[in-house]
C-alpha positions in Angstrom: 63.6 104.6 -105.1 59.5 103.6 -105.3 58.9 107.3 -104.6 61.3 108.3 -107.2 59.3 106.4 -109.5 56.8 107.6 -112.6 53.6 106.1 -112.5 54.1 102.6 -114.2 57.7 103.1 -113.8 60.2 99.4 -112.8 62.6 99.0 -110.7 65.3 96.3 -111.2 67.2 95.2 -108.1 70.5 93.0 -108.6 71.7 91.9 -105.6 71.6 93.4 -102.0 73.9 95.7 -99.7 72.0 96.2 -96.6 70.9 92.5 -95.4 67.8 90.5 -97.1 65.0 92.0 -95.2 63.5 95.5 -95.3 59.9 97.7 -95.6 58.2 98.2 -98.6 54.8 99.8 -99.0 52.8 98.1 -101.0 50.0 100.9 -101.3 52.5 103.4 -103.4 53.8 100.1 -105.7 49.7 99.6 -106.0 48.8 103.1 -106.5 51.6 104.2 -109.3 51.0 100.8 -110.8 54.6 100.0 -110.5 56.9 96.9 -111.8 59.3 95.5 -109.5 62.0 93.0 -110.1 64.8 91.6 -108.2 67.5 89.0 -109.0 70.9 87.8 -108.4 74.0 86.8 -110.4 76.1 85.2 -108.0 74.1 82.2 -108.2 73.8 81.9 -112.1 75.9 79.6 -114.4 78.9 80.5 -116.0 76.6 80.3 -119.5 73.7 82.6 -117.8 76.6 85.2 -117.1 78.3 84.9 -121.0 75.1 85.5 -122.3 74.4 88.5 -120.1 77.5 89.9 -120.8 77.0 89.4 -124.5 73.8 91.2 -124.5 75.5 94.2 -122.0 77.9 94.1 -124.6 75.9 94.4 -127.8 72.7 96.1 -126.6 73.8 98.8 -123.5 78.0 99.4 -123.7 76.9 101.4 -127.6 74.5 103.2 -125.4 77.2 104.4 -122.8 79.6 105.1 -125.1 77.0 107.5 -127.3 76.4 109.3 -123.9 72.5 108.3 -124.1 73.5 106.5 -121.0 76.0 107.3 -118.0 76.4 106.0 -114.7 76.0 107.9 -111.8 78.7 108.7 -109.9 78.6 109.9 -106.2 82.1 111.0 -105.8 85.7 110.7 -107.1 88.4 110.0 -104.6 91.9 110.0 -105.5 93.4 106.5 -104.4 95.1 108.0 -101.3 91.7 108.4 -99.8 90.5 104.9 -100.7 89.9 104.2 -96.9 87.8 107.5 -96.9 85.9 106.3 -100.3 85.6 102.5 -98.4 84.2 104.4 -95.5 81.6 106.4 -97.0 80.3 102.8 -99.0 80.0 101.5 -95.7 77.8 103.7 -94.2 75.7 103.6 -97.2 76.0 107.4 -97.8 76.6 107.1 -101.3 73.9 107.9 -104.4 75.9 106.3 -107.0 79.1 104.9 -107.8 82.4 105.9 -105.9 85.3 105.8 -108.3 89.1 105.7 -106.9 91.1 108.0 -109.6 94.2 105.7 -109.9 96.6 108.2 -112.2 95.3 111.4 -114.5 
């Protein structure tokens, strides 16, 4: 992710999926003058979560609806293949969201 950022880029990580530790090459962060930010939602109060939801609804949801923003979809599986989809996620093979299709 660090290598993919443009100079002066920002990366925001919300929560962790692969444990609490890892390696980070700070030389590249400094060279590219990057901004890294981390957060967790679980520890936030109900009021903070409601405020974040309202902000998402008013500022970002319209941009998704217009097509300006779009989620990165890794794969779409039929609901019958949920076990295979879960295995892909558990093995950390996905780059983006895994979608289970329930109906046409």
